[in-house]
C-alpha positions in Angstrom: -4.5 -14.8 5.4 -6.2 -17.8 3.6 -4.4 -16.7 0.4 -1.0 -16.8 2.2 -1.7 -20.2 3.6 -2.8 -21.5 0.2 0.5 -20.2 -1.3 2.6 -22.8 0.5 2.2 -25.3 3.3 5.4 -23.9 4.9 4.5 -20.3 4.8 3.8 -18.9 8.2 2.0 -15.7 8.6 2.3 -13.8 11.9 -0.6 -11.4 11.8 -1.0 -8.6 14.2 -4.3 -8.2 16.0 -5.9 -5.5 18.0 -8.9 -7.4 19.2 -10.2 -10.9 20.1 -12.5 -10.7 17.1 -9.5 -10.2 14.7 -7.7 -13.1 16.4 -10.7 -15.3 15.9 -10.9 -14.3 12.2 -7.2 -15.1 11.7 -7.5 -18.5 13.3 -10.6 -19.3 11.3 -8.7 -18.5 8.1 -6.6 -21.6 8.6 -9.6 -23.7 7.8 -10.3 -22.0 4.5 -9.2 -24.0 1.4 -8.9 -22.0 -1.8 -9.4 -23.6 -5.2 -6.5 -22.8 -7.6 -8.7 -20.4 -9.6 -9.7 -18.5 -6.4 -6.0 -18.2 -5.3 -5.1 -16.8 -8.8 -8.0 -14.4 -8.8 -7.0 -13.0 -5.3 -3.4 -12.9 -6.2 -4.2 -10.9 -9.3 -5.8 -8.2 -7.2 -2.4 -7.3 -5.8 -0.5 -7.1 -9.1 0.1 -3.6 -10.5 
C-alpha cells in the first residue's frame, strides 16, 4: 500500500481486510515515506 500512496497524493487505495491486524498494517502504511529509488525498485518488481 505504501507504494500506491507514494505514486500520487490523490491515489486512494481501498484495501480489503480479513482481520484487525491487517487493518492496522494498512493504516500504518500511510506513514511510510518511500524514497524515489525505493519506489522505482518496488515498481520494477511488478513489470513483466
